[in-house]
A tleap script that builds the chain and sets N, CA, C and O, in Angstrom:
source leaprc.protein.ff14SB
mol = sequence {
  NMET ALA THR LYS TRP ARG HIE LEU THR VAL
  ALA ALA VAL ALA ALA LEU ALA VAL SER GLY
  CYS GLY SER GLY SER GLU PRO GLY ALA ALA
  ASP PRO GLU PRO GLU ARG PRO GLY GLU ALA
  ALA PRO ASP CYS ALA ALA LEU TRP VAL ASP
  GLY GLY THR LEU PRO GLU GLU TYR ASP GLY
  CYS VAL ALA ASP GLY VAL LEU VAL GLU ALA
  ASP GLY PHE PRO CYS GLU PHE GLY ILE PRO
  LEU PHE THR TYR ALA ASP ARG TYR TYR ALA
  VAL ALA GLY GLY ARG ILE ASN GLU THR ASP
  GLY PRO LEU ALA ASN SER GLU GLN TYR LEU
  ASN ALA PHE ASP SER CYS ALA CGLY
}
set mol.1.N position { -20.655 -6.452 15.511 }
set mol.1.CA position { -21.170 -6.249 14.265 }
set mol.1.C position { -19.874 -5.460 13.345 }
set mol.1.O position { -19.384 -5.910 12.309 }
set mol.2.N position { -19.483 -4.167 14.040 }
set mol.2.CA position { -18.408 -3.744 13.448 }
set mol.2.C position { -17.259 -4.328 13.320 }
set mol.2.O position { -16.505 -4.037 12.391 }
set mol.3.N position { -16.997 -5.129 14.128 }
set mol.3.CA position { -15.759 -6.279 13.871 }
set mol.3.C position { -15.755 -7.216 12.603 }
set mol.3.O position { -14.771 -7.559 11.949 }
set mol.4.N position { -17.202 -7.585 12.384 }
set mol.4.CA position { -17.413 -8.277 11.220 }
set mol.4.C position { -17.341 -7.685 10.167 }
set mol.4.O position { -16.795 -8.229 9.207 }
set mol.5.N position { -17.855 -6.463 10.077 }
set mol.5.CA position { -17.605 -5.536 8.777 }
set mol.5.C position { -16.193 -5.539 8.447 }
set mol.5.O position { -15.663 -5.934 7.409 }
set mol.6.N position { -15.545 -4.929 9.711 }
set mol.6.CA position { -14.166 -4.731 9.145 }
set mol.6.C position { -13.103 -5.845 8.791 }
set mol.6.O position { -12.068 -5.689 8.144 }
set mol.7.N position { -13.615 -7.060 9.387 }
set mol.7.CA position { -12.768 -8.258 8.727 }
set mol.7.C position { -13.084 -8.510 7.368 }
set mol.7.O position { -12.282 -8.849 6.498 }
set mol.8.N position { -14.549 -8.285 7.212 }
set mol.8.CA position { -15.111 -8.615 5.443 }
set mol.8.C position { -14.337 -7.601 4.531 }
set mol.8.O position { -13.932 -7.939 3.419 }
set mol.9.N position { -14.112 -6.112 5.137 }
set mol.9.CA position { -13.787 -5.062 4.209 }
set mol.9.C position { -12.144 -5.412 4.232 }
set mol.9.O position { -11.517 -4.953 3.278 }
set mol.10.N position { -11.468 -6.097 5.119 }
set mol.10.CA position { -9.841 -6.062 4.872 }
set mol.10.C position { -9.845 -7.464 4.137 }
set mol.10.O position { -8.899 -7.679 3.379 }
set mol.11.N position { -10.753 -8.377 4.275 }
set mol.11.CA position { -10.573 -9.601 3.241 }
set mol.11.C position { -11.161 -9.238 1.914 }
set mol.11.O position { -10.701 -9.932 1.008 }
set mol.12.N position { -12.021 -8.376 1.548 }
set mol.12.CA position { -11.982 -7.973 0.314 }
set mol.12.C position { -10.848 -7.002 -0.006 }
set mol.12.O position { -10.442 -7.079 -1.166 }
set mol.13.N position { -10.251 -6.102 0.786 }
set mol.13.CA position { -8.973 -5.410 0.399 }
set mol.13.C position { -7.788 -6.421 -0.149 }
set mol.13.O position { -7.075 -6.206 -1.129 }
set mol.14.N position { -7.747 -7.614 0.746 }
set mol.14.CA position { -6.734 -8.334 0.586 }
set mol.14.C position { -6.771 -9.044 -0.819 }
set mol.14.O position { -5.799 -9.154 -1.566 }
set mol.15.N position { -8.109 -9.532 -1.074 }
set mol.15.CA position { -8.456 -10.498 -2.189 }
set mol.15.C position { -7.995 -9.427 -3.499 }
set mol.15.O position { -7.345 -9.811 -4.471 }
set mol.16.N position { -8.486 -8.001 -3.293 }
set mol.16.CA position { -7.857 -7.516 -4.469 }
set mol.16.C position { -6.682 -7.125 -4.674 }
set mol.16.O position { -6.309 -6.885 -5.822 }
set mol.17.N position { -5.725 -6.959 -3.424 }
set mol.17.CA position { -4.154 -7.050 -3.428 }
set mol.17.C position { -4.103 -8.179 -4.310 }
set mol.17.O position { -3.726 -8.029 -5.471 }
set mol.18.N position { -4.502 -9.464 -3.795 }
set mol.18.CA position { -3.827 -10.482 -4.163 }
set mol.18.C position { -4.113 -10.729 -5.760 }
set mol.18.O position { -3.301 -11.311 -6.479 }
set mol.19.N position { -5.278 -10.250 -6.192 }
set mol.19.CA position { -5.733 -10.216 -7.564 }
set mol.19.C position { -4.871 -9.591 -8.434 }
set mol.19.O position { -4.745 -9.919 -9.614 }
set mol.20.N position { -4.375 -8.852 -7.983 }
set mol.20.CA position { -3.380 -7.888 -8.744 }
set mol.20.C position { -1.901 -8.276 -9.052 }
set mol.20.O position { -1.104 -7.761 -9.836 }
set mol.21.N position { -1.770 -9.327 -8.210 }
set mol.21.CA position { -0.441 -9.889 -8.268 }
set mol.21.C position { -0.059 -10.840 -9.747 }
set mol.21.O position { 1.076 -10.957 -10.209 }
set mol.22.N position { -1.215 -11.410 -10.275 }
set mol.22.CA position { -1.019 -12.410 -11.379 }
set mol.22.C position { -0.765 -11.605 -12.587 }
set mol.22.O position { -1.250 -10.477 -12.666 }
set mol.23.N position { -0.138 -12.031 -13.408 }
set mol.23.CA position { 0.170 -11.431 -14.810 }
set mol.23.C position { -0.963 -11.278 -15.717 }
set mol.23.O position { -0.970 -10.560 -16.717 }
set mol.24.N position { -1.955 -12.034 -15.277 }
set mol.24.CA position { -3.102 -11.416 -16.162 }
set mol.24.C position { -3.173 -11.883 -17.817 }
set mol.24.O position { -4.159 -11.904 -18.554 }
set mol.25.N position { -1.849 -12.222 -18.092 }
set mol.25.CA position { -1.659 -12.782 -19.471 }
set mol.25.C position { -1.981 -14.293 -19.858 }
set mol.25.O position { -2.017 -15.129 -18.956 }
set mol.26.N position { -2.188 -14.618 -21.025 }
set mol.26.CA position { -2.672 -15.856 -21.516 }
set mol.26.C position { -1.026 -16.899 -21.382 }
set mol.26.O position { 0.111 -16.492 -21.620 }
set mol.27.N position { -1.338 -17.926 -21.047 }
set mol.27.CA position { -0.253 -18.946 -20.920 }
set mol.27.C position { 0.855 -18.788 -22.008 }
set mol.27.O position { 0.527 -18.818 -23.194 }
set mol.28.N position { 2.096 -18.629 -21.657 }
set mol.28.CA position { 2.881 -18.639 -22.965 }
set mol.28.C position { 3.210 -17.126 -23.197 }
set mol.28.O position { 4.357 -16.928 -23.597 }
set mol.29.N position { 2.498 -16.128 -23.038 }
set mol.29.CA position { 2.489 -14.908 -23.399 }
set mol.29.C position { 3.914 -14.259 -22.717 }
set mol.29.O position { 4.357 -14.638 -21.633 }
set mol.30.N position { 4.435 -13.387 -23.423 }
set mol.30.CA position { 5.610 -12.699 -22.653 }
set mol.30.C position { 5.079 -11.743 -21.667 }
set mol.30.O position { 4.056 -11.077 -21.829 }
set mol.31.N position { 5.925 -11.721 -20.529 }
set mol.31.CA position { 5.918 -10.803 -19.343 }
set mol.31.C position { 6.234 -9.480 -19.867 }
set mol.31.O position { 7.285 -9.279 -20.475 }
set mol.32.N position { 5.352 -8.551 -19.655 }
set mol.32.CA position { 5.860 -6.988 -19.875 }
set mol.32.C position { 6.721 -6.823 -19.212 }
set mol.32.O position { 6.771 -7.325 -18.089 }
set mol.33.N position { 7.837 -5.925 -19.804 }
set mol.33.CA position { 9.329 -5.042 -19.052 }
set mol.33.C position { 8.789 -4.505 -17.608 }
set mol.33.O position { 7.676 -3.979 -17.648 }
set mol.34.N position { 9.245 -4.551 -16.712 }
set mol.34.CA position { 8.894 -3.857 -15.444 }
set mol.34.C position { 9.212 -2.506 -15.756 }
set mol.34.O position { 10.166 -2.246 -16.490 }
set mol.35.N position { 8.444 -1.574 -15.228 }
set mol.35.CA position { 8.348 -0.138 -15.507 }
set mol.35.C position { 10.007 0.329 -14.657 }
set mol.35.O position { 10.446 -0.180 -13.626 }
set mol.36.N position { 10.453 1.088 -15.234 }
set mol.36.CA position { 11.839 1.910 -14.738 }
set mol.36.C position { 11.412 3.080 -14.063 }
set mol.36.O position { 10.468 3.763 -14.461 }
set mol.37.N position { 12.029 3.310 -13.133 }
set mol.37.CA position { 12.049 4.327 -12.225 }
set mol.37.C position { 11.993 5.945 -12.507 }
set mol.37.O position { 13.113 6.413 -12.713 }
set mol.38.N position { 11.285 6.567 -12.541 }
set mol.38.CA position { 11.394 7.894 -12.567 }
set mol.38.C position { 12.608 8.780 -12.054 }
set mol.38.O position { 13.279 8.417 -11.087 }
set mol.39.N position { 12.782 9.586 -12.526 }
set mol.39.CA position { 13.944 10.332 -11.836 }
set mol.39.C position { 13.456 11.027 -10.508 }
set mol.39.O position { 14.334 11.046 -9.645 }
set mol.40.N position { 12.300 11.584 -10.156 }
set mol.40.CA position { 12.038 12.049 -8.986 }
set mol.40.C position { 11.546 11.028 -7.954 }
set mol.40.O position { 11.423 11.320 -6.765 }
set mol.41.N position { 11.244 9.710 -8.504 }
set mol.41.CA position { 10.900 8.637 -7.478 }
set mol.41.C position { 12.049 8.477 -6.081 }
set mol.41.O position { 13.197 8.078 -6.274 }
set mol.42.N position { 11.616 8.794 -4.909 }
set mol.42.CA position { 12.492 8.292 -3.831 }
set mol.42.C position { 12.957 6.774 -3.578 }
set mol.42.O position { 12.145 5.978 -4.048 }
set mol.43.N position { 13.793 6.323 -3.103 }
set mol.43.CA position { 14.290 5.261 -2.732 }
set mol.43.C position { 13.444 4.628 -1.654 }
set mol.43.O position { 13.416 5.164 -0.546 }
set mol.44.N position { 12.651 3.369 -1.926 }
set mol.44.CA position { 11.625 2.969 -1.039 }
set mol.44.C position { 12.126 2.650 0.438 }
set mol.44.O position { 11.521 3.051 1.432 }
set mol.45.N position { 13.252 1.916 0.483 }
set mol.45.CA position { 14.104 1.924 1.930 }
set mol.45.C position { 14.082 2.882 2.749 }
set mol.45.O position { 13.866 2.816 3.960 }
set mol.46.N position { 14.415 4.256 1.795 }
set mol.46.CA position { 15.057 5.242 2.638 }
set mol.46.C position { 13.563 6.009 3.079 }
set mol.46.O position { 13.487 6.739 4.067 }
set mol.47.N position { 12.542 5.749 2.283 }
set mol.47.CA position { 11.394 6.439 2.525 }
set mol.47.C position { 10.364 5.834 3.319 }
set mol.47.O position { 9.653 6.622 3.943 }
set mol.48.N position { 10.138 4.672 3.427 }
set mol.48.CA position { 9.276 3.994 4.366 }
set mol.48.C position { 9.888 3.639 5.440 }
set mol.48.O position { 10.426 2.533 5.477 }
set mol.49.N position { 9.928 4.376 6.376 }
set mol.49.CA position { 10.757 4.026 7.904 }
set mol.49.C position { 9.669 4.736 8.843 }
set mol.49.O position { 9.134 5.844 8.867 }
set mol.50.N position { 9.611 3.735 9.493 }
set mol.50.CA position { 8.713 4.091 10.869 }
set mol.50.C position { 8.948 5.329 11.727 }
set mol.50.O position { 9.911 5.454 12.485 }
set mol.51.N position { 8.010 6.208 11.548 }
set mol.51.CA position { 8.118 7.631 12.255 }
set mol.51.C position { 8.370 8.638 11.102 }
set mol.51.O position { 8.334 9.844 11.349 }
set mol.52.N position { 8.621 8.188 9.866 }
set mol.52.CA position { 9.086 9.379 8.996 }
set mol.52.C position { 7.699 9.980 8.483 }
set mol.52.O position { 6.618 9.851 9.057 }
set mol.53.N position { 7.920 10.600 7.402 }
set mol.53.CA position { 6.676 11.476 6.784 }
set mol.53.C position { 6.486 10.772 5.525 }
set mol.53.O position { 7.526 10.357 5.014 }
set mol.54.N position { 5.225 10.504 4.806 }
set mol.54.CA position { 4.995 10.235 3.607 }
set mol.54.C position { 4.669 11.383 2.708 }
set mol.54.O position { 3.714 12.065 3.077 }
set mol.55.N position { 5.275 11.737 1.592 }
set mol.55.CA position { 5.068 13.063 0.914 }
set mol.55.C position { 3.768 13.277 0.588 }
set mol.55.O position { 3.136 12.240 0.386 }
set mol.56.N position { 3.052 14.496 0.451 }
set mol.56.CA position { 1.620 14.549 0.366 }
set mol.56.C position { 1.552 14.224 -1.205 }
set mol.56.O position { 0.476 13.859 -1.680 }
set mol.57.N position { 2.557 14.339 -1.920 }
set mol.57.CA position { 2.427 13.978 -3.573 }
set mol.57.C position { 2.964 12.642 -3.599 }
set mol.57.O position { 3.779 12.502 -4.511 }
set mol.58.N position { 2.783 11.659 -2.927 }
set mol.58.CA position { 3.206 10.168 -3.114 }
set mol.58.C position { 2.627 9.643 -4.099 }
set mol.58.O position { 1.431 9.349 -4.108 }
set mol.59.N position { 3.703 9.407 -5.370 }
set mol.59.CA position { 3.299 8.320 -6.407 }
set mol.59.C position { 3.833 7.174 -6.533 }
set mol.59.O position { 3.335 6.425 -7.373 }
set mol.60.N position { 4.788 6.788 -5.881 }
set mol.60.CA position { 5.431 5.627 -5.659 }
set mol.60.C position { 7.161 5.872 -5.227 }
set mol.60.O position { 7.635 6.972 -4.942 }
set mol.61.N position { 7.884 4.650 -5.261 }
set mol.61.CA position { 9.194 4.784 -5.054 }
set mol.61.C position { 10.072 3.855 -6.009 }
set mol.61.O position { 9.633 3.264 -6.996 }
set mol.62.N position { 11.318 3.830 -5.572 }
set mol.62.CA position { 12.138 2.689 -6.351 }
set mol.62.C position { 12.726 1.669 -5.400 }
set mol.62.O position { 13.324 2.066 -4.400 }
set mol.63.N position { 12.555 0.038 -5.719 }
set mol.63.CA position { 13.088 -0.760 -4.866 }
set mol.63.C position { 13.676 -1.498 -5.935 }
set mol.63.O position { 12.936 -1.747 -6.887 }
set mol.64.N position { 14.934 -1.925 -5.974 }
set mol.64.CA position { 15.845 -2.566 -6.577 }
set mol.64.C position { 15.727 -2.324 -8.240 }
set mol.64.O position { 15.588 -3.156 -9.136 }
set mol.65.N position { 15.820 -1.072 -8.291 }
set mol.65.CA position { 15.988 -0.236 -9.591 }
set mol.65.C position { 14.753 -0.400 -10.341 }
set mol.65.O position { 14.780 -0.292 -11.567 }
set mol.66.N position { 13.421 -0.708 -9.572 }
set mol.66.CA position { 12.404 -0.748 -10.392 }
set mol.66.C position { 11.126 0.099 -9.576 }
set mol.66.O position { 10.996 0.122 -8.352 }
set mol.67.N position { 10.415 0.639 -10.358 }
set mol.67.CA position { 9.291 1.614 -9.647 }
set mol.67.C position { 8.301 0.827 -9.078 }
set mol.67.O position { 7.661 -0.016 -9.706 }
set mol.68.N position { 8.167 1.075 -7.944 }
set mol.68.CA position { 7.139 0.315 -7.220 }
set mol.68.C position { 5.720 1.464 -7.170 }
set mol.68.O position { 5.627 2.260 -6.235 }
set mol.69.N position { 4.996 1.431 -7.946 }
set mol.69.CA position { 3.580 2.458 -7.905 }
set mol.69.C position { 2.935 2.518 -6.612 }
set mol.69.O position { 2.967 1.539 -5.866 }
set mol.70.N position { 2.332 3.631 -6.281 }
set mol.70.CA position { 1.666 3.603 -5.049 }
set mol.70.C position { 0.594 2.993 -5.251 }
set mol.70.O position { -0.104 2.890 -6.260 }
set mol.71.N position { 0.466 2.450 -3.872 }
set mol.71.CA position { -0.946 1.345 -3.307 }
set mol.71.C position { -1.771 2.100 -2.415 }
set mol.71.O position { -1.712 2.055 -1.186 }
set mol.72.N position { -2.758 2.990 -3.299 }
set mol.72.CA position { -3.587 3.749 -1.955 }
set mol.72.C position { -4.975 3.113 -2.157 }
set mol.72.O position { -5.420 2.408 -3.063 }
set mol.73.N position { -5.599 3.662 -0.849 }
set mol.73.CA position { -7.022 3.645 -0.753 }
set mol.73.C position { -7.564 4.638 -0.413 }
set mol.73.O position { -7.213 5.205 0.622 }
set mol.74.N position { -8.627 5.141 -1.244 }
set mol.74.CA position { -9.254 6.566 -0.911 }
set mol.74.C position { -10.071 6.748 0.400 }
set mol.74.O position { -11.178 6.250 0.605 }
set mol.75.N position { -9.440 7.452 1.168 }
set mol.75.CA position { -10.411 7.611 2.306 }
set mol.75.C position { -11.457 8.465 2.415 }
set mol.75.O position { -11.614 9.324 1.548 }
set mol.76.N position { -12.257 8.367 3.403 }
set mol.76.CA position { -13.570 9.055 3.386 }
set mol.76.C position { -13.227 10.431 3.360 }
set mol.76.O position { -13.799 11.224 2.611 }
set mol.77.N position { -12.174 10.803 4.267 }
set mol.77.CA position { -11.953 12.253 4.394 }
set mol.77.C position { -10.931 12.898 3.415 }
set mol.77.O position { -10.314 13.943 3.625 }
set mol.78.N position { -10.868 12.282 2.554 }
set mol.78.CA position { -10.212 12.995 1.120 }
set mol.78.C position { -8.753 12.768 1.055 }
set mol.78.O position { -8.120 13.224 0.103 }
set mol.79.N position { -8.108 12.025 2.095 }
set mol.79.CA position { -6.450 11.877 1.878 }
set mol.79.C position { -6.403 10.165 1.879 }
set mol.79.O position { -6.816 9.407 2.757 }
set mol.80.N position { -5.724 9.822 0.527 }
set mol.80.CA position { -5.273 8.291 0.608 }
set mol.80.C position { -4.494 7.662 1.626 }
set mol.80.O position { -3.527 8.223 2.141 }
set mol.81.N position { -4.891 6.489 1.942 }
set mol.81.CA position { -3.847 5.645 2.871 }
set mol.81.C position { -3.356 4.747 1.974 }
set mol.81.O position { -4.096 4.022 1.309 }
set mol.82.N position { -2.088 4.736 1.896 }
set mol.82.CA position { -1.183 3.956 1.468 }
set mol.82.C position { -0.316 2.812 2.011 }
set mol.82.O position { 0.053 2.917 3.180 }
set mol.83.N position { 0.027 1.815 1.361 }
set mol.83.CA position { 0.774 0.655 2.061 }
set mol.83.C position { 1.968 0.438 1.162 }
set mol.83.O position { 2.012 0.798 -0.014 }
set mol.84.N position { 2.977 -0.212 1.848 }
set mol.84.CA position { 3.924 -0.456 1.354 }
set mol.84.C position { 4.567 -1.940 1.902 }
set mol.84.O position { 4.715 -2.074 3.116 }
set mol.85.N position { 4.868 -2.826 1.166 }
set mol.85.CA position { 5.698 -4.101 1.854 }
set mol.85.C position { 4.913 -4.797 2.427 }
set mol.85.O position { 5.443 -5.823 2.851 }
set mol.86.N position { 3.501 -4.676 2.715 }
set mol.86.CA position { 2.610 -5.388 3.378 }
set mol.86.C position { 2.890 -5.288 5.182 }
set mol.86.O position { 2.462 -6.162 5.936 }
set mol.87.N position { 3.642 -4.118 5.655 }
set mol.87.CA position { 4.119 -3.927 6.784 }
set mol.87.C position { 4.020 -2.587 6.926 }
set mol.87.O position { 3.861 -2.260 8.102 }
set mol.88.N position { 4.064 -1.521 6.008 }
set mol.88.CA position { 4.167 -0.222 6.229 }
set mol.88.C position { 2.581 0.479 5.931 }
set mol.88.O position { 1.714 0.027 5.182 }
set mol.89.N position { 2.535 1.519 6.638 }
set mol.89.CA position { 1.043 2.455 5.988 }
set mol.89.C position { 1.147 3.722 6.484 }
set mol.89.O position { 1.761 3.937 7.529 }
set mol.90.N position { 0.580 4.646 5.810 }
set mol.90.CA position { 0.483 6.254 5.928 }
set mol.90.C position { -0.343 6.497 5.262 }
set mol.90.O position { -0.760 5.873 4.287 }
set mol.91.N position { -0.842 7.871 5.910 }
set mol.91.CA position { -1.904 8.709 4.646 }
set mol.91.C position { -0.759 9.871 4.229 }
set mol.91.O position { 0.142 10.385 4.893 }
set mol.92.N position { -1.127 10.029 3.050 }
set mol.92.CA position { -0.416 11.361 2.368 }
set mol.92.C position { -0.108 12.341 3.318 }
set mol.92.O position { -0.982 12.744 4.084 }
set mol.93.N position { 1.273 12.857 3.361 }
set mol.93.CA position { 1.535 13.724 4.067 }
set mol.93.C position { 1.430 13.445 5.656 }
set mol.93.O position { 1.411 14.409 6.421 }
set mol.94.N position { 1.366 12.169 6.133 }
set mol.94.CA position { 1.372 11.816 7.596 }
set mol.94.C position { 2.284 10.851 7.661 }
set mol.94.O position { 2.880 10.343 6.712 }
set mol.95.N position { 2.400 10.568 8.961 }
set mol.95.CA position { 3.574 9.853 9.572 }
set mol.95.C position { 3.352 8.378 9.146 }
set mol.95.O position { 2.243 7.850 9.060 }
set mol.96.N position { 4.550 7.773 8.888 }
set mol.96.CA position { 4.709 6.335 8.412 }
set mol.96.C position { 4.441 5.417 9.605 }
set mol.96.O position { 4.871 5.861 10.670 }
set mol.97.N position { 3.969 4.510 9.646 }
set mol.97.CA position { 3.734 3.444 10.756 }
set mol.97.C position { 4.149 1.999 10.289 }
set mol.97.O position { 3.579 1.471 9.335 }
set mol.98.N position { 4.935 1.512 10.832 }
set mol.98.CA position { 5.340 -0.113 10.737 }
set mol.98.C position { 4.412 -1.193 11.660 }
set mol.98.O position { 3.977 -0.945 12.785 }
set mol.99.N position { 4.290 -1.991 11.182 }
set mol.99.CA position { 3.560 -3.073 11.701 }
set mol.99.C position { 4.366 -4.405 11.934 }
set mol.99.O position { 5.369 -4.434 11.222 }
set mol.100.N position { 4.234 -5.342 12.606 }
set mol.100.CA position { 4.873 -6.315 13.118 }
set mol.100.C position { 4.950 -7.408 12.172 }
set mol.100.O position { 5.873 -8.223 12.188 }
set mol.101.N position { 3.911 -7.437 11.281 }
set mol.101.CA position { 3.753 -8.542 10.487 }
set mol.101.C position { 2.833 -7.986 9.085 }
set mol.101.O position { 2.739 -6.870 8.574 }
set mol.102.N position { 2.246 -9.258 8.756 }
set mol.102.CA position { 1.271 -8.552 7.599 }
set mol.102.C position { 0.086 -7.381 7.859 }
set mol.102.O position { -0.409 -7.382 8.986 }
set mol.103.N position { -0.272 -6.646 7.148 }
set mol.103.CA position { -1.138 -5.561 7.600 }
set mol.103.C position { -2.700 -6.021 8.072 }
set mol.103.O position { -3.486 -5.429 8.813 }
set mol.104.N position { -2.836 -7.263 7.380 }
set mol.104.CA position { -4.503 -8.159 7.488 }
set mol.104.C position { -4.130 -8.255 9.010 }
set mol.104.O position { -5.044 -7.871 9.740 }
set mol.105.N position { -3.088 -8.646 9.603 }
set mol.105.CA position { -2.911 -9.161 11.068 }
set mol.105.C position { -2.739 -8.196 12.025 }
set mol.105.O position { -2.709 -8.592 13.190 }
set mol.106.N position { -2.602 -6.841 11.779 }
set mol.106.CA position { -2.195 -5.549 12.602 }
set mol.106.C position { -3.758 -5.169 12.974 }
set mol.106.O position { -4.735 -5.032 12.238 }
set mol.107.N position { -3.623 -5.061 14.297 }
set mol.107.CA position { -5.082 -4.327 14.976 }
set mol.107.C position { -4.915 -2.841 14.551 }
set mol.107.O position { -5.839 -2.130 14.156 }
set mol.108.N position { -3.528 -2.440 14.693 }
set mol.108.CA position { -3.148 -1.131 14.417 }
set mol.108.C position { -3.410 -0.596 13.283 }
set mol.108.O position { -3.780 0.578 13.252 }
set mol.109.N position { -3.282 -1.301 12.185 }
set mol.109.CA position { -3.442 -0.956 10.868 }
set mol.109.C position { -5.076 -1.189 10.514 }
set mol.109.O position { -5.710 -0.424 9.787 }
set mol.110.N position { -5.593 -2.290 11.111 }
set mol.110.CA position { -7.087 -2.347 10.799 }
set mol.110.C position { -7.668 -0.906 11.589 }
set mol.110.O position { -8.535 -0.262 10.998 }
set mol.111.N position { -7.328 -0.577 12.499 }
set mol.111.CA position { -8.018 0.697 13.128 }
set mol.111.C position { -7.873 1.946 12.278 }
set mol.111.O position { -8.757 2.792 12.145 }
set mol.112.N position { -6.648 1.981 11.705 }
set mol.112.CA position { -6.367 2.745 10.552 }
set mol.112.C position { -7.306 2.770 9.453 }
set mol.112.O position { -8.085 3.692 9.210 }
set mol.113.N position { -7.196 1.855 8.905 }
set mol.113.CA position { -8.112 1.468 7.854 }
set mol.113.C position { -9.736 1.681 8.088 }
set mol.113.O position { -10.478 2.130 7.215 }
set mol.114.N position { -10.123 1.326 9.275 }
set mol.114.CA position { -11.657 1.790 9.741 }
set mol.114.C position { -11.593 3.132 9.660 }
set mol.114.O position { -12.034 3.514 8.576 }
set mol.115.N position { -11.216 4.027 10.376 }
set mol.115.CA position { -11.115 5.057 10.040 }
set mol.115.C position { -11.016 5.928 8.720 }
set mol.115.O position { -11.572 7.012 8.547 }
set mol.116.N position { -10.264 5.303 7.883 }
set mol.116.CA position { -10.066 5.676 6.703 }
set mol.116.C position { -11.389 5.497 5.980 }
set mol.116.O position { -11.966 6.439 5.436 }
set mol.117.N position { -11.923 4.042 5.997 }
set mol.117.CA position { -12.949 3.789 5.251 }
set mol.117.C position { -14.197 4.376 5.520 }
set mol.117.O position { -15.087 4.371 4.669 }
set mol.118.N position { -14.390 5.068 7.037 }
set mol.118.CA position { -15.512 5.682 7.657 }
set mol.118.C position { -16.366 4.476 8.251 }
set mol.118.O position { -17.415 4.702 8.856 }
savepdb mol mol.pdb
quit
């Protein structure tokens, strides 16, 4: 039963992530300008390294000159679980973990997500 709920929860999170990918604007409407990086935002490639530590106050990072906002899920124990590039995850102030593929296919990530969701 727990496995069924875990897969449903992951499917719901994946659906929310995919739904956030669209522009959400009417056809023909101009796309908004991408956000420009803040001065304090770290480089994503330098930050998201397996075994590194995610800052406790993580708000996002810069990839190719564009700010990538923090993508976090509020954990039951009060610390958010962040993901990046569909293969990295970490809690704020914790160890960064890299998976071999998409997070939804990673048993390691699914276990971490289950622990987070309670």
